[in-house]
A tleap script that builds the chain and sets N, CA, C and O, in Angstrom:
source leaprc.protein.ff14SB
mol = sequence {
  NMET THR PHE LEU SER PHE ASP ILE ASP THR
  ILE TRP LEU ALA ILE GLY PHE LEU GLY GLN
  SER LEU PHE PHE MET ARG PHE PHE VAL GLN
  TRP ILE ALA SER GLU LYS GLN GLY ARG SER
  VAL VAL PRO ASP ALA PHE TRP TYR PHE SER
  LEU GLY GLY GLY LEU VAL LEU PHE SER TYR
  ALA LEU TRP ARG GLN ASP PRO VAL PHE MET
  VAL GLY GLN GLY MET GLY LEU LEU ILE TYR
  SER ARG ASN LEU TYR PHE ILE HIE ARG LYS
  LYS ASP ASP PRO VAL GLU THR PRO GLN THR
  LEU CLYS
}
set mol.1.N position { 14.862 32.664 -6.455 }
set mol.1.CA position { 13.680 32.621 -7.534 }
set mol.1.C position { 12.726 32.085 -6.401 }
set mol.1.O position { 13.221 31.166 -5.750 }
set mol.2.N position { 11.277 32.528 -5.984 }
set mol.2.CA position { 10.448 31.946 -5.075 }
set mol.2.C position { 9.977 30.947 -5.776 }
set mol.2.O position { 9.371 30.138 -5.074 }
set mol.3.N position { 10.025 30.664 -6.997 }
set mol.3.CA position { 9.591 29.328 -7.476 }
set mol.3.C position { 9.745 28.256 -6.549 }
set mol.3.O position { 8.817 27.628 -6.038 }
set mol.4.N position { 10.999 28.073 -6.352 }
set mol.4.CA position { 11.904 26.959 -5.636 }
set mol.4.C position { 11.851 27.007 -4.519 }
set mol.4.O position { 12.383 26.043 -3.967 }
set mol.5.N position { 11.331 27.898 -3.739 }
set mol.5.CA position { 11.326 27.842 -2.437 }
set mol.5.C position { 10.230 27.487 -1.587 }
set mol.5.O position { 9.514 28.401 -1.177 }
set mol.6.N position { 10.022 26.488 -1.308 }
set mol.6.CA position { 8.925 25.652 -0.344 }
set mol.6.C position { 8.883 25.656 0.999 }
set mol.6.O position { 10.014 25.456 1.440 }
set mol.7.N position { 8.083 25.794 1.840 }
set mol.7.CA position { 8.314 25.629 3.240 }
set mol.7.C position { 7.931 24.312 3.505 }
set mol.7.O position { 7.275 23.716 2.650 }
set mol.8.N position { 8.273 23.692 4.686 }
set mol.8.CA position { 8.276 22.271 4.940 }
set mol.8.C position { 6.696 21.950 4.997 }
set mol.8.O position { 6.378 20.859 4.523 }
set mol.9.N position { 5.815 22.640 5.441 }
set mol.9.CA position { 4.644 22.279 5.623 }
set mol.9.C position { 4.151 21.827 4.089 }
set mol.9.O position { 3.499 20.796 3.927 }
set mol.10.N position { 4.540 22.727 2.950 }
set mol.10.CA position { 4.284 22.186 1.572 }
set mol.10.C position { 4.712 20.759 1.417 }
set mol.10.O position { 3.986 19.771 1.304 }
set mol.11.N position { 6.122 20.831 1.433 }
set mol.11.CA position { 6.803 19.784 1.197 }
set mol.11.C position { 5.961 18.451 1.809 }
set mol.11.O position { 5.586 17.500 1.123 }
set mol.12.N position { 5.813 18.565 2.855 }
set mol.12.CA position { 4.803 17.429 3.582 }
set mol.12.C position { 3.660 17.225 3.239 }
set mol.12.O position { 3.153 16.107 3.338 }
set mol.13.N position { 2.955 18.385 2.712 }
set mol.13.CA position { 1.643 18.338 2.286 }
set mol.13.C position { 1.998 17.323 0.677 }
set mol.13.O position { 1.410 16.242 0.663 }
set mol.14.N position { 2.489 17.495 -0.018 }
set mol.14.CA position { 2.801 17.109 -1.714 }
set mol.14.C position { 3.336 15.569 -0.861 }
set mol.14.O position { 2.679 14.637 -1.325 }
set mol.15.N position { 4.318 15.090 0.219 }
set mol.15.CA position { 4.138 13.483 0.250 }
set mol.15.C position { 3.018 13.159 0.897 }
set mol.15.O position { 2.792 11.954 0.787 }
set mol.16.N position { 1.922 13.954 1.764 }
set mol.16.CA position { 0.510 13.168 1.688 }
set mol.16.C position { -0.162 12.893 0.603 }
set mol.16.O position { -0.896 11.915 0.460 }
set mol.17.N position { 0.124 13.983 -0.432 }
set mol.17.CA position { -1.020 13.371 -1.800 }
set mol.17.C position { -0.192 12.304 -2.247 }
set mol.17.O position { -0.654 11.249 -2.679 }
set mol.18.N position { 1.106 12.575 -2.144 }
set mol.18.CA position { 1.697 11.482 -3.206 }
set mol.18.C position { 1.642 9.716 -2.309 }
set mol.18.O position { 2.032 8.655 -2.796 }
set mol.19.N position { 0.961 9.959 -0.758 }
set mol.19.CA position { 0.812 8.624 -0.435 }
set mol.19.C position { -0.798 8.284 -0.618 }
set mol.19.O position { -1.219 7.130 -0.694 }
set mol.20.N position { -1.516 9.299 -0.670 }
set mol.20.CA position { -2.829 9.139 -1.167 }
set mol.20.C position { -3.064 8.334 -2.903 }
set mol.20.O position { -3.608 7.294 -3.274 }
set mol.21.N position { -2.487 9.218 -3.463 }
set mol.21.CA position { -2.216 8.719 -4.925 }
set mol.21.C position { -1.686 7.141 -5.376 }
set mol.21.O position { -2.195 6.579 -6.346 }
set mol.22.N position { -0.616 6.505 -4.566 }
set mol.22.CA position { -0.061 5.463 -4.105 }
set mol.22.C position { -1.300 4.219 -4.006 }
set mol.22.O position { -1.551 3.236 -4.704 }
set mol.23.N position { -1.976 4.865 -2.654 }
set mol.23.CA position { -2.879 4.221 -2.183 }
set mol.23.C position { -4.202 4.074 -3.231 }
set mol.23.O position { -4.714 2.963 -3.368 }
set mol.24.N position { -4.649 5.064 -3.849 }
set mol.24.CA position { -5.650 5.158 -4.800 }
set mol.24.C position { -5.179 4.232 -5.710 }
set mol.24.O position { -6.093 3.740 -6.372 }
set mol.25.N position { -3.784 3.710 -6.049 }
set mol.25.CA position { -3.812 3.209 -7.192 }
set mol.25.C position { -4.018 1.638 -7.061 }
set mol.25.O position { -4.596 0.950 -7.902 }
set mol.26.N position { -3.563 1.263 -6.098 }
set mol.26.CA position { -4.297 -0.095 -5.491 }
set mol.26.C position { -5.614 -0.794 -5.921 }
set mol.26.O position { -5.841 -1.962 -6.238 }
set mol.27.N position { -6.693 0.701 -5.794 }
set mol.27.CA position { -8.350 0.238 -6.397 }
set mol.27.C position { -7.839 0.407 -7.947 }
set mol.27.O position { -8.568 -0.372 -8.560 }
set mol.28.N position { -7.061 0.954 -8.782 }
set mol.28.CA position { -7.412 1.085 -9.997 }
set mol.28.C position { -6.359 -0.114 -10.445 }
set mol.28.O position { -6.658 -0.623 -11.525 }
set mol.29.N position { -5.380 -0.559 -9.913 }
set mol.29.CA position { -4.812 -1.988 -10.532 }
set mol.29.C position { -5.523 -3.125 -10.065 }
set mol.29.O position { -5.283 -4.235 -10.539 }
set mol.30.N position { -6.530 -2.922 -9.019 }
set mol.30.CA position { -7.688 -4.293 -9.080 }
set mol.30.C position { -8.643 -4.016 -10.041 }
set mol.30.O position { -9.020 -4.825 -10.889 }
set mol.31.N position { -9.059 -2.814 -9.908 }
set mol.31.CA position { -9.959 -2.834 -11.051 }
set mol.31.C position { -9.914 -3.019 -12.241 }
set mol.31.O position { -10.939 -3.346 -12.841 }
set mol.32.N position { -8.913 -2.884 -12.784 }
set mol.32.CA position { -8.234 -3.397 -14.309 }
set mol.32.C position { -8.057 -4.733 -14.123 }
set mol.32.O position { -8.254 -5.412 -15.131 }
set mol.33.N position { -7.766 -5.268 -13.204 }
set mol.33.CA position { -7.330 -6.679 -13.285 }
set mol.33.C position { -8.258 -7.886 -13.266 }
set mol.33.O position { -8.055 -9.034 -13.661 }
set mol.34.N position { -9.697 -7.142 -12.512 }
set mol.34.CA position { -10.808 -7.789 -12.703 }
set mol.34.C position { -11.374 -7.334 -13.711 }
set mol.34.O position { -12.054 -8.297 -14.067 }
set mol.35.N position { -11.565 -6.515 -14.430 }
set mol.35.CA position { -11.989 -6.117 -15.664 }
set mol.35.C position { -11.469 -7.281 -16.872 }
set mol.35.O position { -12.255 -7.914 -17.578 }
set mol.36.N position { -10.133 -7.384 -16.918 }
set mol.36.CA position { -9.326 -8.316 -17.636 }
set mol.36.C position { -9.840 -9.548 -17.516 }
set mol.36.O position { -10.111 -10.078 -18.594 }
set mol.37.N position { -10.089 -10.253 -16.427 }
set mol.37.CA position { -10.659 -11.488 -15.909 }
set mol.37.C position { -11.913 -11.797 -15.704 }
set mol.37.O position { -12.268 -12.892 -15.268 }
set mol.38.N position { -12.597 -10.966 -15.966 }
set mol.38.CA position { -14.304 -11.000 -15.637 }
set mol.38.C position { -14.828 -11.557 -14.243 }
set mol.38.O position { -15.945 -12.019 -14.009 }
set mol.39.N position { -13.857 -11.417 -13.458 }
set mol.39.CA position { -13.992 -11.609 -12.407 }
set mol.39.C position { -13.257 -10.758 -10.976 }
set mol.39.O position { -12.181 -10.204 -11.200 }
set mol.40.N position { -13.708 -10.682 -9.852 }
set mol.40.CA position { -12.987 -9.844 -8.909 }
set mol.40.C position { -11.653 -10.787 -8.444 }
set mol.40.O position { -11.666 -11.913 -7.948 }
set mol.41.N position { -10.671 -10.048 -8.733 }
set mol.41.CA position { -9.060 -10.606 -8.390 }
set mol.41.C position { -8.553 -9.540 -7.919 }
set mol.41.O position { -8.764 -8.363 -8.211 }
set mol.42.N position { -7.626 -10.180 -6.902 }
set mol.42.CA position { -6.783 -8.991 -6.041 }
set mol.42.C position { -5.358 -9.532 -6.505 }
set mol.42.O position { -4.910 -10.543 -5.963 }
set mol.43.N position { -4.480 -8.727 -7.723 }
set mol.43.CA position { -3.212 -8.703 -8.142 }
set mol.43.C position { -2.245 -8.444 -7.071 }
set mol.43.O position { -2.486 -7.709 -6.113 }
set mol.44.N position { -1.283 -8.991 -7.240 }
set mol.44.CA position { -0.252 -8.714 -6.186 }
set mol.44.C position { 0.395 -7.239 -6.019 }
set mol.44.O position { 0.835 -6.755 -4.976 }
set mol.45.N position { 0.344 -6.620 -7.357 }
set mol.45.CA position { 0.083 -5.062 -7.147 }
set mol.45.C position { -0.527 -4.466 -6.206 }
set mol.45.O position { 0.132 -3.617 -5.605 }
set mol.46.N position { -1.472 -4.622 -5.917 }
set mol.46.CA position { -2.353 -4.521 -5.055 }
set mol.46.C position { -1.696 -4.073 -3.848 }
set mol.46.O position { -1.555 -2.913 -3.460 }
set mol.47.N position { -1.269 -5.269 -3.247 }
set mol.47.CA position { -0.564 -5.387 -2.085 }
set mol.47.C position { 0.720 -4.542 -1.937 }
set mol.47.O position { 1.248 -4.274 -0.858 }
set mol.48.N position { 1.170 -4.146 -3.189 }
set mol.48.CA position { 2.557 -3.247 -3.187 }
set mol.48.C position { 2.031 -2.155 -3.168 }
set mol.48.O position { 2.430 -1.413 -2.269 }
set mol.49.N position { 1.261 -1.762 -3.841 }
set mol.49.CA position { 0.667 -0.294 -3.531 }
set mol.49.C position { 0.705 0.056 -1.932 }
set mol.49.O position { 1.375 0.753 -1.170 }
set mol.50.N position { -0.408 -0.837 -1.874 }
set mol.50.CA position { -1.100 -0.795 -0.446 }
set mol.50.C position { 0.203 -0.500 0.343 }
set mol.50.O position { 0.151 0.642 0.799 }
set mol.51.N position { 1.416 -1.178 0.675 }
set mol.51.CA position { 2.250 -1.048 1.462 }
set mol.51.C position { 3.298 0.469 1.122 }
set mol.51.O position { 4.137 1.088 1.778 }
set mol.52.N position { 2.849 0.576 0.088 }
set mol.52.CA position { 3.588 1.484 -0.245 }
set mol.52.C position { 3.180 2.928 -0.062 }
set mol.52.O position { 3.938 3.856 0.220 }
set mol.53.N position { 1.731 2.994 -0.286 }
set mol.53.CA position { 1.010 4.246 0.196 }
set mol.53.C position { 0.829 4.518 1.724 }
set mol.53.O position { 0.587 5.609 2.241 }
set mol.54.N position { 1.013 3.160 2.424 }
set mol.54.CA position { 0.696 2.857 3.910 }
set mol.54.C position { 1.682 3.523 4.169 }
set mol.54.O position { 1.440 4.526 4.840 }
set mol.55.N position { 3.322 3.259 3.737 }
set mol.55.CA position { 4.238 3.756 4.430 }
set mol.55.C position { 4.539 5.177 4.103 }
set mol.55.O position { 5.270 5.813 4.863 }
set mol.56.N position { 4.119 5.639 3.211 }
set mol.56.CA position { 4.283 7.063 2.989 }
set mol.56.C position { 3.452 7.878 3.943 }
set mol.56.O position { 3.821 8.794 4.679 }
set mol.57.N position { 2.091 7.288 3.760 }
set mol.57.CA position { 1.264 8.106 4.548 }
set mol.57.C position { 1.214 7.745 6.334 }
set mol.57.O position { 0.603 8.474 7.116 }
set mol.58.N position { 1.758 6.850 6.644 }
set mol.58.CA position { 2.444 6.825 8.050 }
set mol.58.C position { 3.384 7.729 8.288 }
set mol.58.O position { 3.205 8.558 9.181 }
set mol.59.N position { 4.540 7.721 7.531 }
set mol.59.CA position { 5.177 8.667 7.459 }
set mol.59.C position { 4.664 10.604 7.808 }
set mol.59.O position { 5.074 11.536 8.500 }
set mol.60.N position { 3.841 10.401 7.073 }
set mol.60.CA position { 2.872 11.780 6.927 }
set mol.60.C position { 1.922 12.128 8.442 }
set mol.60.O position { 1.584 13.169 9.006 }
set mol.61.N position { 1.719 10.622 8.725 }
set mol.61.CA position { 0.985 11.107 10.123 }
set mol.61.C position { 1.919 11.221 10.965 }
set mol.61.O position { 1.812 12.196 11.709 }
set mol.62.N position { 3.121 10.328 11.164 }
set mol.62.CA position { 4.310 10.882 12.305 }
set mol.62.C position { 4.407 12.271 12.190 }
set mol.62.O position { 3.832 12.921 13.062 }
set mol.63.N position { 5.044 12.913 11.252 }
set mol.63.CA position { 5.389 14.351 10.795 }
set mol.63.C position { 3.877 15.106 11.468 }
set mol.63.O position { 4.064 16.146 12.100 }
set mol.64.N position { 2.749 14.715 11.369 }
set mol.64.CA position { 1.395 15.674 11.848 }
set mol.64.C position { 1.478 15.336 13.020 }
set mol.64.O position { 1.148 16.366 13.610 }
set mol.65.N position { 1.814 14.184 14.172 }
set mol.65.CA position { 1.944 13.791 15.351 }
set mol.65.C position { 0.389 13.152 15.437 }
set mol.65.O position { -0.063 13.099 16.581 }
set mol.66.N position { -0.385 12.714 14.473 }
set mol.66.CA position { -1.789 12.425 14.787 }
set mol.66.C position { -1.921 10.591 14.825 }
set mol.66.O position { -1.775 9.700 13.989 }
set mol.67.N position { -2.320 10.660 16.476 }
set mol.67.CA position { -2.275 8.984 16.549 }
set mol.67.C position { -3.001 8.216 16.272 }
set mol.67.O position { -2.851 7.012 16.484 }
set mol.68.N position { -4.444 9.006 15.458 }
set mol.68.CA position { -5.461 7.987 15.325 }
set mol.68.C position { -4.634 7.467 13.925 }
set mol.68.O position { -4.456 6.275 13.672 }
set mol.69.N position { -4.142 8.648 13.020 }
set mol.69.CA position { -4.063 8.088 11.712 }
set mol.69.C position { -2.615 7.086 11.575 }
set mol.69.O position { -2.355 6.322 10.646 }
set mol.70.N position { -1.874 7.328 12.674 }
set mol.70.CA position { -0.516 6.605 12.901 }
set mol.70.C position { -0.843 5.038 13.277 }
set mol.70.O position { -0.151 4.098 12.887 }
set mol.71.N position { -2.212 4.895 14.239 }
set mol.71.CA position { -2.594 3.596 14.404 }
set mol.71.C position { -3.194 3.004 13.307 }
set mol.71.O position { -2.823 1.885 12.952 }
set mol.72.N position { -4.212 3.694 12.624 }
set mol.72.CA position { -4.680 3.095 11.578 }
set mol.72.C position { -3.803 2.870 10.579 }
set mol.72.O position { -3.927 1.743 10.098 }
set mol.73.N position { -2.787 3.675 9.992 }
set mol.73.CA position { -1.875 3.277 8.852 }
set mol.73.C position { -1.168 2.073 9.268 }
set mol.73.O position { -1.143 0.992 8.679 }
set mol.74.N position { -0.433 2.492 10.671 }
set mol.74.CA position { 0.323 0.936 11.223 }
set mol.74.C position { -0.211 -0.185 11.169 }
set mol.74.O position { 0.352 -1.139 10.632 }
set mol.75.N position { -1.712 -0.278 11.869 }
set mol.75.CA position { -2.297 -1.591 11.241 }
set mol.75.C position { -2.550 -2.184 9.828 }
set mol.75.O position { -2.489 -3.387 9.576 }
set mol.76.N position { -2.830 -1.247 8.973 }
set mol.76.CA position { -2.627 -1.489 7.790 }
set mol.76.C position { -1.568 -2.206 7.025 }
set mol.76.O position { -1.601 -3.120 6.201 }
set mol.77.N position { -0.601 -1.484 7.575 }
set mol.77.CA position { 0.939 -2.196 7.420 }
set mol.77.C position { 1.303 -3.308 7.685 }
set mol.77.O position { 2.099 -3.933 6.985 }
set mol.78.N position { 0.749 -3.766 8.807 }
set mol.78.CA position { 0.871 -5.334 9.182 }
set mol.78.C position { 0.325 -6.099 8.537 }
set mol.78.O position { 1.000 -7.068 8.189 }
set mol.79.N position { -1.466 -6.020 7.973 }
set mol.79.CA position { -1.953 -6.493 6.948 }
set mol.79.C position { -1.458 -6.670 5.573 }
set mol.79.O position { -1.533 -7.791 5.069 }
set mol.80.N position { -0.875 -5.513 4.797 }
set mol.80.CA position { -0.011 -5.640 4.078 }
set mol.80.C position { 0.905 -6.599 3.326 }
set mol.80.O position { 1.008 -7.245 2.283 }
set mol.81.N position { 1.690 -6.217 4.821 }
set mol.81.CA position { 3.031 -7.222 4.941 }
set mol.81.C position { 2.719 -8.389 4.919 }
set mol.81.O position { 3.252 -9.088 4.058 }
set mol.82.N position { 1.933 -8.885 5.678 }
set mol.82.CA position { 1.335 -10.105 5.937 }
set mol.82.C position { 0.580 -11.007 4.640 }
set mol.82.O position { 0.356 -12.217 4.598 }
set mol.83.N position { 0.334 -10.124 3.789 }
set mol.83.CA position { -0.386 -10.481 2.623 }
set mol.83.C position { 0.796 -10.714 1.576 }
set mol.83.O position { 0.702 -11.586 0.712 }
set mol.84.N position { 1.627 -10.101 1.667 }
set mol.84.CA position { 2.808 -10.267 0.704 }
set mol.84.C position { 4.092 -11.072 1.266 }
set mol.84.O position { 4.926 -11.471 0.454 }
set mol.85.N position { 4.232 -11.278 2.437 }
set mol.85.CA position { 4.564 -12.699 3.107 }
set mol.85.C position { 4.140 -13.675 2.661 }
set mol.85.O position { 4.907 -14.473 2.122 }
set mol.86.N position { 2.632 -13.944 2.759 }
set mol.86.CA position { 1.660 -15.043 1.849 }
set mol.86.C position { 1.847 -15.276 0.714 }
set mol.86.O position { 1.648 -16.422 0.312 }
set mol.87.N position { 2.260 -14.332 -0.107 }
set mol.87.CA position { 2.737 -14.409 -1.754 }
set mol.87.C position { 3.502 -15.192 -1.974 }
set mol.87.O position { 3.467 -16.220 -2.650 }
set mol.88.N position { 4.745 -14.409 -1.002 }
set mol.88.CA position { 6.385 -15.029 -1.062 }
set mol.88.C position { 6.258 -16.247 -1.078 }
set mol.88.O position { 6.656 -16.953 -2.004 }
set mol.89.N position { 5.724 -16.632 -0.126 }
set mol.89.CA position { 5.849 -18.112 0.985 }
set mol.89.C position { 5.197 -19.047 0.006 }
set mol.89.O position { 5.555 -20.225 0.025 }
set mol.90.N position { 4.137 -18.594 -0.980 }
set mol.90.CA position { 3.487 -19.568 -1.281 }
set mol.90.C position { 4.533 -20.032 -2.942 }
set mol.90.O position { 4.881 -21.158 -3.296 }
set mol.91.N position { 4.817 -18.541 -3.723 }
set mol.91.CA position { 6.053 -18.841 -4.646 }
set mol.91.C position { 7.081 -19.433 -4.218 }
set mol.91.O position { 7.830 -19.738 -5.147 }
set mol.92.N position { 7.474 -19.750 -3.149 }
set mol.92.CA position { 8.370 -20.405 -2.501 }
set mol.92.C position { 8.630 -21.801 -2.563 }
set mol.92.O position { 9.679 -22.438 -2.666 }
set mol.93.N position { 7.000 -22.251 -2.445 }
set mol.93.CA position { 6.943 -23.278 -2.108 }
set mol.93.C position { 6.624 -24.268 -3.829 }
set mol.93.O position { 5.539 -24.060 -4.372 }
set mol.94.N position { 7.488 -25.122 -4.418 }
set mol.94.CA position { 7.205 -25.625 -5.348 }
set mol.94.C position { 6.115 -26.216 -5.687 }
set mol.94.O position { 5.631 -25.994 -6.797 }
set mol.95.N position { 5.381 -27.282 -4.590 }
set mol.95.CA position { 4.367 -27.795 -5.380 }
set mol.95.C position { 3.080 -27.816 -4.085 }
set mol.95.O position { 3.136 -28.192 -2.914 }
set mol.96.N position { 2.159 -27.342 -4.757 }
set mol.96.CA position { 0.932 -26.893 -3.979 }
set mol.96.C position { 0.363 -28.470 -3.657 }
set mol.96.O position { -0.110 -29.049 -4.635 }
set mol.97.N position { 0.371 -29.104 -2.544 }
set mol.97.CA position { -0.928 -30.476 -2.443 }
set mol.97.C position { -1.415 -29.807 -1.398 }
set mol.97.O position { -1.012 -28.775 -0.860 }
set mol.98.N position { -2.586 -30.701 -1.097 }
set mol.98.CA position { -3.812 -30.480 -0.403 }
set mol.98.C position { -3.138 -30.340 1.004 }
set mol.98.O position { -3.640 -29.452 1.694 }
set mol.99.N position { -2.074 -31.055 1.587 }
set mol.99.CA position { -1.314 -30.606 2.960 }
set mol.99.C position { -1.162 -29.371 3.089 }
set mol.99.O position { -1.565 -28.687 4.030 }
set mol.100.N position { -0.220 -28.804 1.588 }
set mol.100.CA position { 0.216 -27.324 1.875 }
set mol.100.C position { -0.900 -26.663 1.640 }
set mol.100.O position { -0.474 -25.524 1.449 }
set mol.101.N position { -1.981 -26.622 1.532 }
set mol.101.CA position { -3.030 -25.558 1.422 }
set mol.101.C position { -3.980 -25.368 2.833 }
set mol.101.O position { -4.875 -24.562 3.090 }
set mol.102.N position { -3.412 -26.411 3.580 }
set mol.102.CA position { -4.276 -26.539 5.232 }
set mol.102.C position { -3.322 -25.330 5.565 }
set mol.102.O position { -3.352 -24.810 6.681 }
savepdb mol mol.pdb
quit
């Protein structure tokens, strides 16, 4: 059956579109959360979709051997990871005082 025979380029193209879809979902999640609260908010899920989409797109960039794409996605991954670190560190801090917010 030729239906199930995909070449490696087609598979990686699908992986690239998967990464783009994950990356798009972050905007969709942020939009819905902001509409619900009536103000601009950035929910935790935004950063998880950013990290997931960024990892998939970084993998795609590695396969394409595109240094511009790799640097762009790599820098983004640092930012997304750092924001998730701050989110989890805040959740581990049982009490927020003015001193802990500095």
